[in-house]
C-alpha positions as MATLAB code, in Angstrom:
seq = 'MNQFLIKDSMVDMRNMSTNEITDIQNGIYKGVLLLGYYKKGDTPAPIEYYSYLGNDNIDDGGSLIILNGLKLFHEFLGEVDVRYFGAKSQVNLNQSIIINNALYKCRNIIIDDTYYISAENNDSGVMPPSNTSIKFTKKGCFKAIASTSESYRILKIYNAFNVTIINPFILGERDEHAGTTGEWGHGISITNSRDILIENPNIKNCWGDGIYIGNEYWNHDSIISTENVIINNALIDNVRRNGISITSNKNITINNPKIRNVNGALPQAGIDIEPEGIDGLPIVIDNINIINPLTENNMGAGIMLFVSNYLLPENNPQINININNHIDLGSLHGFFIPSFRDGLEGCINITNPKYSNNKSGAILISNYAKEYAPLLIIDAPVIKNWNTSKNQFYYYKHAIGIIKEDDVNEYRNTNILIKNPTFDYTAIGDLTTSIFQCHSANPNKKSIILKNVRNINGGNNVMGIVKGVIIIDMMNLIKGNYWETDSTINFVRTGSFLTTYTNSNLADNPLFRIQGNLWTDGQRISFLVEKHGSLITIVSDSNNIYPPVIGGNLSSRDVGNKITLEFNNGNWYIVEKLGIWTNAQRTTNSIISSNTEPINMPENSIWIDIYNNQIKKKNITGNWDLL';
ca = [
     -33.414  -56.981   16.704;
     -34.029  -53.453   15.418;
     -30.613  -52.236   16.583;
     -27.480  -51.021   14.836;
     -24.876  -53.248   13.347;
     -21.586  -51.980   14.832;
     -18.443  -51.612   12.734;
     -15.056  -50.278   13.877;
     -13.923  -48.724   10.578;
     -15.020  -47.814    7.062;
     -13.151  -50.840    5.711;
     -15.112  -53.100    8.060;
     -18.360  -51.513    6.936;
     -17.519  -51.890    3.263;
     -16.604  -55.563    3.870;
     -19.936  -56.513    5.421;
     -21.144  -60.006    4.640;
     -24.033  -60.724    2.334;
     -26.117  -61.791    5.313;
     -25.405  -58.501    7.144;
     -26.433  -56.505    4.086;
     -29.620  -58.566    3.757;
     -30.438  -58.070    7.433;
     -30.148  -54.289    7.045;
     -32.334  -54.359    3.924;
     -34.928  -56.456    5.762;
     -34.988  -54.160    8.785;
     -33.337  -56.588   11.158;
     -30.834  -53.799   11.818;
     -31.720  -50.091   11.877;
     -28.434  -49.385   10.126;
     -24.739  -49.306   10.879;
     -23.034  -47.555   13.803;
     -19.545  -46.628   12.556;
     -17.059  -46.148   15.409;
     -14.184  -44.705   13.335;
     -12.998  -44.159    9.809;
      -9.651  -45.926    9.647;
      -9.813  -47.350   13.124;
     -12.094  -47.206   16.108;
     -12.091  -43.781   17.764;
     -10.308  -41.756   15.063;
     -13.386  -39.586   14.365;
     -14.847  -37.130   16.853;
     -17.869  -39.358   17.483;
     -19.555  -42.499   16.084;
     -21.788  -42.037   13.056;
     -25.143  -43.693   12.393;
     -25.794  -44.777    8.809;
     -29.269  -45.758    7.586;
     -30.492  -47.618    4.553;
     -31.217  -45.146    1.767;
     -33.638  -45.505   -1.134;
     -32.971  -42.163   -2.857;
     -31.746  -41.615   -6.407;
     -28.205  -40.524   -5.521;
     -25.752  -43.029   -6.919;
     -22.337  -41.498   -6.134;
     -20.400  -42.912   -3.234;
     -18.763  -39.869   -1.622;
     -16.870  -41.747    1.090;
     -18.655  -39.906    3.869;
     -22.373  -39.202    3.696;
     -23.325  -41.860    1.108;
     -21.713  -45.306    1.045;
     -22.740  -47.800   -1.678;
     -21.938  -51.487   -1.439;
     -23.457  -54.548   -3.119;
     -26.837  -52.944   -3.802;
     -27.102  -51.312   -0.366;
     -26.964  -47.543    0.059;
     -26.028  -46.289    3.526;
     -26.628  -42.615    4.244;
     -25.837  -40.148    7.043;
     -27.088  -36.563    6.872;
     -24.354  -34.296    8.196;
     -25.656  -31.016    9.615;
     -23.850  -27.850   10.719;
     -20.055  -27.790   10.747;
     -18.603  -31.145    9.765;
     -15.169  -32.465   10.656;
     -13.412  -33.667    7.499;
     -12.288  -36.837    9.330;
     -15.792  -38.193    8.719;
     -14.912  -38.204    5.007;
     -11.567  -39.908    5.499;
      -9.153  -36.998    5.932;
      -6.111  -37.981    7.936;
      -2.905  -36.334    8.994;
      -0.083  -38.196    7.301;
       3.122  -36.550    6.133;
       3.082  -35.803    2.379;
      -0.205  -37.650    1.780;
      -2.434  -35.285   -0.215;
      -5.808  -34.595    1.415;
      -7.168  -31.943   -0.940;
      -9.459  -34.336   -2.851;
     -11.047  -35.612    0.360;
     -11.442  -32.110    1.816;
     -12.948  -30.771   -1.430;
     -15.379  -33.679   -1.422;
     -16.444  -32.842    2.130;
     -16.908  -29.199    1.146;
     -19.159  -30.012   -1.776;
     -21.278  -32.411    0.281;
     -21.500  -30.591    3.590;
     -20.810  -26.906    2.701;
     -19.409  -26.104    6.159;
     -16.390  -28.041    7.376;
     -13.970  -28.090   10.312;
     -10.210  -28.571   10.072;
      -8.940  -29.969   13.381;
      -5.563  -31.431   12.404;
      -2.613  -30.841   10.069;
      -3.494  -31.937    6.553;
      -0.980  -32.072    3.717;
      -2.106  -30.391    0.489;
      -0.758  -30.894   -3.016;
       1.204  -27.973   -4.482;
       1.540  -29.468   -7.951;
      -0.501  -26.873   -9.864;
      -3.119  -24.159   -9.592;
      -5.958  -26.682   -9.224;
      -4.415  -29.208   -6.849;
      -5.297  -27.438   -3.606;
      -8.440  -26.983   -1.549;
     -11.130  -25.187   -3.607;
     -14.272  -24.127   -1.717;
     -17.353  -23.547   -3.917;
     -20.033  -20.917   -3.344;
     -21.910  -20.745   -0.040;
     -19.347  -22.689    1.945;
     -17.189  -22.166    4.998;
     -14.010  -23.662    6.427;
     -13.281  -23.293   10.118;
      -9.848  -24.130   11.513;
      -9.479  -25.056   15.160;
      -6.304  -24.314   17.116;
      -4.888  -27.610   15.826;
      -6.017  -27.086   12.235;
      -3.455  -26.513    9.463;
      -2.938  -26.910    5.706;
       0.678  -27.827    4.924;
       1.834  -27.735    1.316;
       3.649  -30.811    0.006;
       7.046  -29.983   -1.506;
       7.023  -29.676   -5.292;
       8.904  -28.217   -8.252;
       5.876  -26.227   -9.400;
       6.273  -22.543  -10.268;
       2.619  -21.888   -9.472;
       0.075  -23.336   -7.043;
      -2.723  -22.348   -4.687;
      -2.935  -24.086   -1.312;
      -6.418  -22.630   -0.758;
      -8.060  -21.436   -3.966;
     -11.322  -19.461   -4.015;
     -12.289  -19.141   -7.673;
     -15.569  -18.271   -9.382;
     -17.381  -18.416   -6.043;
     -19.818  -16.361   -3.960;
     -20.236  -16.148   -0.209;
     -17.222  -18.045    1.085;
     -15.999  -17.724    4.669;
     -12.656  -18.980    5.962;
     -12.121  -18.797    9.731;
      -8.690  -18.958   11.402;
      -6.809  -20.628    8.552;
      -3.243  -21.678    9.369;
      -1.369  -22.295    6.126;
       2.239  -23.412    5.774;
       3.911  -23.179    2.391;
       6.783  -25.304    1.157;
       9.449  -22.731    0.307;
      11.991  -24.420    2.579;
      11.424  -27.803    0.905;
      10.694  -26.523   -2.614;
      12.549  -28.585   -5.195;
      12.485  -26.023   -8.026;
      14.216  -22.697   -8.526;
      11.842  -20.790  -10.833;
       8.469  -19.150  -10.443;
       6.905  -16.859   -7.866;
       3.234  -17.857   -7.891;
       2.906  -20.423   -5.121;
       0.224  -18.677   -3.039;
      -1.194  -19.501    0.362;
      -4.706  -18.180   -0.346;
      -5.865  -17.112   -3.801;
      -9.139  -15.191   -4.232;
      -9.988  -14.714   -7.917;
     -13.176  -13.969   -9.859;
     -15.178  -14.200   -6.637;
     -17.478  -12.043   -4.539;
     -18.516  -11.706   -0.912;
     -15.496  -13.384    0.623;
     -14.567  -13.205    4.319;
     -11.206  -14.385    5.663;
     -10.866  -14.164    9.446;
      -7.501  -14.354   11.229;
      -5.391  -16.035    8.536;
      -1.901  -17.127    9.603;
       0.250  -17.815    6.533;
       3.954  -18.666    6.368;
       6.698  -19.827    4.028;
       4.886  -19.648    0.675;
       6.758  -19.808   -2.641;
       4.765  -16.794   -3.884;
       2.251  -14.548   -2.097;
       0.622  -15.039    1.246;
      -2.728  -13.871   -0.175;
      -3.503  -13.015   -3.810;
      -6.686  -11.048   -4.585;
      -7.766  -10.322   -8.147;
      -8.918  -12.063  -11.297;
      -7.244  -15.011  -12.959;
      -4.430  -13.659  -15.115;
      -5.334  -15.807  -18.118;
      -9.102  -16.171  -17.785;
     -11.646  -16.944  -20.483;
     -14.312  -18.660  -18.410;
     -15.551  -16.660  -15.432;
     -17.821  -13.659  -15.856;
     -17.364  -12.659  -12.201;
     -14.954   -9.899  -11.236;
     -13.631   -9.959   -7.688;
     -15.590   -7.696   -5.320;
     -16.474   -7.388   -1.658;
     -13.560   -9.083    0.051;
     -12.821   -8.611    3.757;
      -9.650   -9.908    5.391;
      -9.302   -9.413    9.132;
      -6.198   -9.765   11.310;
      -3.905  -11.472    8.825;
      -0.494  -12.697   10.019;
       1.876  -13.304    7.111;
       5.551  -14.196    7.491;
       8.463  -15.264    5.282;
       6.664  -15.528    1.955;
       8.704  -14.909   -1.198;
       6.921  -12.393   -3.430;
       4.300  -10.291   -1.584;
       2.469  -10.595    1.670;
      -0.798   -9.551    0.003;
      -1.251   -8.760   -3.702;
      -4.273   -6.701   -4.799;
      -4.515   -6.873   -8.586;
      -8.026   -6.401  -10.007;
     -10.946   -5.828   -7.709;
     -13.124   -3.348   -5.891;
     -14.572   -3.022   -2.419;
     -11.647   -4.656   -0.666;
     -11.121   -4.150    3.074;
      -8.043   -5.402    4.885;
      -8.127   -4.803    8.633;
      -5.134   -5.056   10.967;
      -2.742   -7.124    8.834;
       0.744   -7.882   10.162;
       3.187   -8.779    7.396;
       6.840   -9.537    8.067;
       9.983  -10.766    6.342;
       8.797  -10.908    2.736;
      11.857  -11.922    0.729;
      12.987  -13.931   -2.260;
      11.152  -12.748   -5.415;
      10.462   -9.179   -6.541;
       8.760   -6.949   -5.577;
       8.927   -8.413   -2.029;
       6.362   -5.959   -0.643;
       4.227   -6.315    2.437;
       1.173   -5.243    0.417;
       1.379   -4.714   -3.341;
      -1.489   -2.906   -5.102;
      -0.682   -3.676   -8.733;
      -3.411   -3.965  -11.390;
      -2.668   -6.807  -13.793;
      -4.267   -9.334  -16.108;
      -4.261  -10.479  -19.727;
      -7.182  -11.786  -21.837;
      -9.486  -11.754  -18.842;
     -12.116   -9.404  -17.490;
     -11.500   -5.627  -17.505;
      -9.057   -4.644  -14.781;
     -10.526   -2.518  -12.000;
      -9.002   -1.106   -8.817;
     -11.439    0.885   -6.683;
     -12.483    1.326   -3.065;
      -9.473   -0.395   -1.572;
      -9.300    0.121    2.199;
      -6.308   -0.961    4.254;
      -6.760   -0.217    7.941;
      -4.034   -0.368   10.618;
      -1.477   -2.375    8.651;
       1.846   -3.298   10.253;
       4.653   -4.201    7.854;
       8.112   -5.127    9.095;
      11.506   -6.045    7.699;
      10.347   -6.657    4.141;
      12.985   -6.662    1.412;
      10.717   -4.455   -0.662;
       8.354   -1.719    0.451;
       5.909   -1.981    3.297;
       3.167   -0.967    0.863;
       3.706   -0.574   -2.895;
       1.359    0.968   -5.474;
       2.171    0.263   -9.120;
      -0.376    1.251  -11.772;
       0.693    0.473  -15.339;
      -1.101    0.736  -18.670;
      -2.942   -2.514  -17.915;
      -5.441   -0.284  -16.109;
      -7.499    1.517  -18.759;
      -9.365    4.755  -17.961;
     -12.469    3.550  -19.806;
     -12.674    0.540  -17.479;
     -11.540    2.321  -14.335;
     -12.591    5.992  -14.398;
     -12.130    6.269  -10.632;
      -9.417    4.795   -8.461;
      -9.944    5.296   -4.732;
      -7.580    3.865   -2.145;
      -7.461    4.520    1.603;
      -4.546    3.435    3.788;
      -4.971    4.389    7.440;
      -2.444    4.193   10.281;
       0.182    2.230    8.410;
       3.229    1.344   10.528;
       6.362    0.118    8.795;
       9.440   -1.034   10.674;
      12.622   -1.581    8.731;
      11.356   -2.454    5.253;
      13.196   -1.066    2.226;
      10.664    1.777    1.956;
       7.580    2.471    3.995;
       5.571    3.469    0.905;
       6.705    3.137   -2.704;
       5.243    4.051   -6.101;
       7.502    2.775   -8.904;
       5.151    4.032  -11.637;
       1.607    5.320  -12.090;
      -0.007    5.765  -15.478;
      -1.522    9.031  -16.716;
      -5.199    9.740  -17.312;
      -6.937    8.374  -14.201;
      -9.069   10.158  -11.612;
      -9.929    9.566   -7.983;
      -8.118    9.894   -4.675;
      -5.422    7.973   -2.820;
      -5.426    8.805    0.891;
      -2.594    7.719    3.155;
      -3.386    8.913    6.664;
      -1.179    8.863    9.780;
       1.587    6.584    8.519;
       4.618    5.934   10.720;
       7.804    4.791    8.993;
      10.838    3.831   11.058;
      14.302    2.507   10.217;
      13.673    2.078    6.508;
      16.699    0.709    4.710;
      16.339    3.400    2.003;
      14.050    6.419    1.808;
      10.813    6.176    3.773;
       8.556    7.473    0.975;
       9.678    7.063   -2.644;
       7.406    8.188   -5.486;
       8.753    7.546   -8.973;
       7.100    8.241  -12.319;
       3.720    9.296  -10.947;
       1.341   10.536  -13.645;
       2.464   13.720  -15.398;
      -0.810   15.433  -16.364;
      -3.902   13.748  -14.917;
      -3.793   11.579  -11.828;
      -5.785   10.725   -8.728;
      -5.013   13.165   -5.938;
      -2.361   11.519   -3.785;
      -2.624   12.774   -0.197;
      -0.133   11.697    2.449;
      -1.364   13.215    5.699;
       0.627   13.401    8.940;
       3.459   11.003    8.120;
       5.959   10.426   10.936;
       9.329    9.470    9.483;
      12.205    8.304   11.643;
      15.690    6.997   10.864;
      15.546    6.502    7.116;
      18.273    5.074    4.890;
      19.678    2.925    7.670;
      21.553    0.839    5.067;
      23.428    4.017    4.021;
      22.317    3.536    0.410;
      24.495    5.819   -1.693;
      22.133    6.036   -4.684;
      21.127    9.672   -4.368;
      17.546    9.435   -5.593;
      16.504    6.629   -3.232;
      17.907    7.679    0.104;
      15.902   10.694    1.278;
      13.055   10.752    3.773;
      10.639   11.715    0.992;
      11.799   11.365   -2.607;
       9.805   12.230   -5.727;
      11.681   11.364   -8.898;
      11.488   10.461  -12.591;
      13.023    7.247  -13.888;
      12.128    7.134  -17.563;
      13.822    8.449  -20.679;
      10.622    9.174  -22.593;
       8.903   11.965  -20.695;
      10.400   15.368  -20.054;
       8.786   15.414  -16.631;
       6.580   13.273  -14.370;
       4.630   13.683  -11.098;
       1.584   15.840  -10.449;
      -1.377   16.111   -8.059;
       0.545   15.160   -4.914;
      -0.115   16.723   -1.499;
       2.019   15.859    1.522;
       0.926   17.640    4.676;
       1.744   17.756    8.372;
       4.882   15.606    8.218;
       7.232   14.971   11.148;
      10.899   14.096   10.660;
      13.062   12.533   13.358;
      16.735   11.604   13.011;
      18.793    9.492   15.367;
      22.262    8.041   15.118;
      21.143    4.974   13.147;
      19.623    7.100   10.365;
      21.570    8.741    7.554;
      22.266   12.370    8.460;
      23.634   13.103    4.969;
      20.190   12.804    3.394;
      17.409   15.367    3.105;
      13.902   15.450    4.455;
      12.499   16.126    0.971;
      13.917   15.832   -2.527;
      11.854   16.305   -5.677;
      13.691   15.963   -8.976;
      10.784   16.034  -11.429;
       7.323   17.588  -11.430;
       4.883   18.968  -13.955;
       6.241   22.543  -14.204;
       3.063   23.999  -15.654;
       1.065   24.006  -12.439;
       1.360   23.545   -8.705;
       1.900   19.827   -9.027;
       3.403   18.904   -5.668;
       2.719   20.616   -2.355;
       4.543   19.955    0.907;
       2.878   21.910    3.676;
       2.901   22.454    7.400;
       5.933   20.521    8.574;
       5.249   19.697   12.227;
       8.708   18.914   13.491;
      12.281   18.372   12.350;
      14.458   16.757   14.975;
      18.099   17.121   13.936;
      19.732   16.269   10.643;
      19.857   18.022    7.298;
      16.724   19.966    6.429;
      17.999   21.385    3.118;
      15.627   20.246    0.366;
      15.730   19.877   -3.382;
      12.774   21.158   -5.382;
      11.949   21.909   -9.002;
       9.450   24.115  -10.777;
       5.997   22.754  -10.021;
       6.722   22.243   -6.303;
       5.393   24.435   -3.495;
       6.744   24.274    0.065;
       4.492   25.848    2.706;
       6.222   26.153    6.074;
       3.920   28.004    8.470;
       6.089   27.201   11.511;
       9.393   28.235    9.894;
      10.948   24.850   10.680;
      12.734   24.432    7.364;
      15.278   26.971    8.447;
      19.029   27.328    8.212;
      21.568   28.352    5.638;
      23.493   27.032    2.717;
      26.232   24.674    3.890;
      29.137   26.873    2.748;
      29.399   28.397    6.218;
      32.854   29.834    5.657;
      31.722   31.859    2.665;
      30.013   35.231    2.703;
      28.071   34.304   -0.445;
      25.158   31.937    0.042;
      22.938   30.745   -2.763;
      19.170   30.439   -2.731;
      18.444   27.729   -5.266;
      15.757   25.156   -5.941;
      18.379   22.439   -5.687;
      19.340   23.340   -2.109;
      16.244   24.965   -0.763;
      15.061   26.189    2.621;
      11.936   28.160    3.362;
      13.731   30.419    5.854;
      17.367   31.499    5.483;
      19.282   32.861    8.468;
      22.714   34.297    9.141;
      23.405   32.087   12.153;
      26.563   29.972   11.809;
      27.663   32.007    8.791;
      30.555   34.337    8.201;
      29.705   37.932    9.089;
      27.647   40.009    6.679;
      26.502   37.215    4.335;
      25.088   37.891    0.888;
      22.144   35.720   -0.187;
      21.831   35.374   -3.966;
      18.482   34.188   -5.341;
      19.237   32.295   -8.520;
      17.263   30.905  -11.440;
      13.704   31.219  -12.690;
      12.590   27.623  -12.144;
      10.388   28.612   -9.243;
       6.693   27.860   -8.837;
       4.177   30.684   -8.626;
       3.180   31.102   -5.004;
       6.458   29.832   -3.533;
       7.638   31.909   -0.588;
      11.074   32.297    0.929;
      11.975   34.194    4.081;
      15.170   35.734    5.435;
      15.663   36.083    9.200;
      18.357   37.954   11.127;
      19.480   35.709   14.003;
      23.113   36.766   14.472;
      23.793   40.057   16.237;
      25.813   42.636   14.308;
      25.836   40.641   11.074;
      24.190   42.338    8.089;
      22.023   40.190    5.800;
      21.955   41.331    2.185;
      19.567   39.829   -0.375;
      19.886   40.138   -4.149;
      18.307   38.381   -7.090;
      20.548   37.501   -9.994;
      17.612   38.286  -12.282;
      17.046   41.690  -10.647;
      13.375   40.826  -10.233;
      12.486   41.846   -6.673;
       9.429   44.134   -6.681;
       8.984   46.959   -6.211;
      12.375   47.672   -7.806;
      14.882   48.168   -4.983;
      17.680   50.714   -4.912;
      20.876   48.994   -5.856;
      18.904   45.793   -6.436;
      19.316   44.598   -2.860;
      17.561   44.339    0.498;
      19.438   44.388    3.790;
      18.950   44.337    7.563;
      21.069   43.688   10.665;
      18.743   43.770   13.716;
      18.071   40.389   15.325;
      14.479   39.305   14.743;
      14.012   41.232   11.522;
      12.395   39.111    8.843;
      11.345   39.589    5.244;
       9.342   37.220    3.046;
       9.246   37.141   -0.748;
       6.699   35.399   -2.955;
       7.357   34.328   -6.539;
       4.717   35.127   -9.169;
       4.949   35.469  -12.949;
       8.724   35.535  -12.960;
       9.205   38.093  -10.177;
       9.706   38.140   -6.406;
       7.320   40.321   -4.378;
       7.708   41.405   -0.778;
       4.683   40.048    1.091;
       5.838   40.281    4.713;
       8.280   42.596    6.478;
       9.186   42.637   10.167;
      11.588   45.340   11.279;
      13.605   47.717    9.150;
      14.916   46.503    5.789;
      16.868   48.899    3.639;
      15.202   49.554    0.260;
      12.096   47.503    1.144;
       8.869   49.288    0.275;
       6.521   46.385    0.861;
       4.549   45.626    4.001;
       2.142   42.857    4.916;
      -0.927   42.560    2.670;
       0.543   44.829   -0.035;
       0.308   42.086   -2.665;
      -2.826   40.272   -3.751;
      -3.725   37.749   -6.420;
      -7.333   37.777   -7.686;
      -9.573   37.579  -10.750;
     -11.232   40.915   -9.930;
      -9.882   44.324   -8.974;
      -9.101   44.500   -5.239;
     -10.429   47.377   -3.141;
      -9.024   49.371   -0.223;
      -5.421   48.667   -1.200;
      -2.775   51.316   -0.349;
      -0.607   53.142   -2.846;
       2.179   51.026   -4.377;
       0.239   47.824   -3.770;
       0.764   45.028   -6.272;
      -2.195   43.282   -7.914;
      -1.577   40.040   -9.756;
      -4.510   40.067  -12.190;
      -5.044   36.364  -12.732;
      -7.875   36.843  -15.226;
      -5.767   38.928  -17.616;
      -2.428   37.409  -16.618;
      -1.023   40.858  -15.759;
       0.871   42.448  -12.853;
      -0.225   45.924  -11.825;
       0.859   48.570   -9.330;
      -1.491   51.049   -7.670;
      -0.511   54.668   -8.301;
      -1.160   57.844   -6.273;
      -4.480   58.452   -8.063;
      -5.801   55.024   -7.112;
      -5.500   53.529  -10.579;
      -3.512   50.438  -11.553;
      -0.447   50.724  -13.783;
       0.927   47.764  -15.710;
       4.392   46.648  -14.664;
];
């Protein structure tokens, strides 16, 4: 006959008669034409099986079928639908074994239906090996079967190279979960693997993270450390612990993720960069790039960075992280650092973030390294309507907060630059908070710099700073006066600081008292006459305004007059003067800091000799006298 023996299903083919098997072996039939797996028509197309004389002896349920001495073989090429290996969509019937079998045999598979996946343990899910791909169609989905397990991986990429996952739709089982403990039920886990591409993942309702990237926490087997992972256009919603966790890896790029409604198990962040691991490979975090992330309504921060002592400088001499164009809408914080260990180098760049309607402060940095740290740059943040929950805990509620929360160190926080920020209040924000509050910094250097505020729209712009903080306000936007408007005495303090003090809205003839010595070298403060007929008087409680002023005070009453002082080596020096100020001998450019002797300076100029750590004044003969 030399034609195919036709069978409707795999059961029919396996139940062939002895005569039918003999006819195939004798060439009476070319092979078997299988019209479906469980029933006719339930596979995308019929499959032709041929008699096979090779040495393979494992019946895989798809490409090689062995029955009564007859081997039937079909060579699957290209992308293979897992229905050819017996996968079927049946509620709570685990398909992971069948799908894994198809992956190992065919390397590139298609998911075109909803398949239920075991969530019993870390090895019960789908586990693609090296050089494989999984492509989900619009109908394709992995749905986790309800369990009591604390930890599972619906899709687990472990100890693998060159794996591509296209359009995965993954549904966790948090709504059906029968247990109450644990936080490690992940949608996609990428550990000890390299060269991984995940395109357009859509992940919901997981007991743990949407996506976990790192090395296995307890790992004694793999010698691969996770590198070269790209995740594009992730959609993650309603997972319990983190949308994406980044724990030990380098060369990670996450493009355009959208992560919403993370809630249920701490830290509940949209993206959590948190090095961790025990007994495994050395922990490394480097070249992490997060581009255009959108985080929304997460119970924790939009993005969190937590670097503990798990990360050792000898293993991770450089830590480089770039976060570009982050938008957060209504998470607890837009960006949050709960702690960052000392002794690391590198750079963390956060560029053009926009934080709106955060339930507490928009940017909260706590316990950043005290002596040596990667340079943390937050460039051009736009912050709107922070502390919408009206959180009363003082340290957490400000637009930008930099604090210390440990009882061991005298101070924390260094190497932080925040530049070009914009602050915008509306009625739903908390007008009782400040735009910037720093309560701890390394006082031995210029540890924290806030510079070039672009705009402040309403609200309270009084700040709190400590020694080690520099505020640079080129546009004079951080302007106003101490809130005791009915008093003629107004205090200039680090705890309630403005860069420019005015007499508007104050009682007539106010006295500004500069208090304390916990100022940072290079910090400037200005005083501006804005109220007609009201005399501004400036004194320092330490009597340290230079050159020494008659009566120890400066004063002016003409609208528009302005004077600027700069703090250096325990004294205040007049560096700018507009208009007439009684007792003021300084004019612009009459103070200079340098390692070498300045030239062409007028009489009475002040030279801060940095090399010798001395302050000198130029006399009438052109020489410099020590002060």
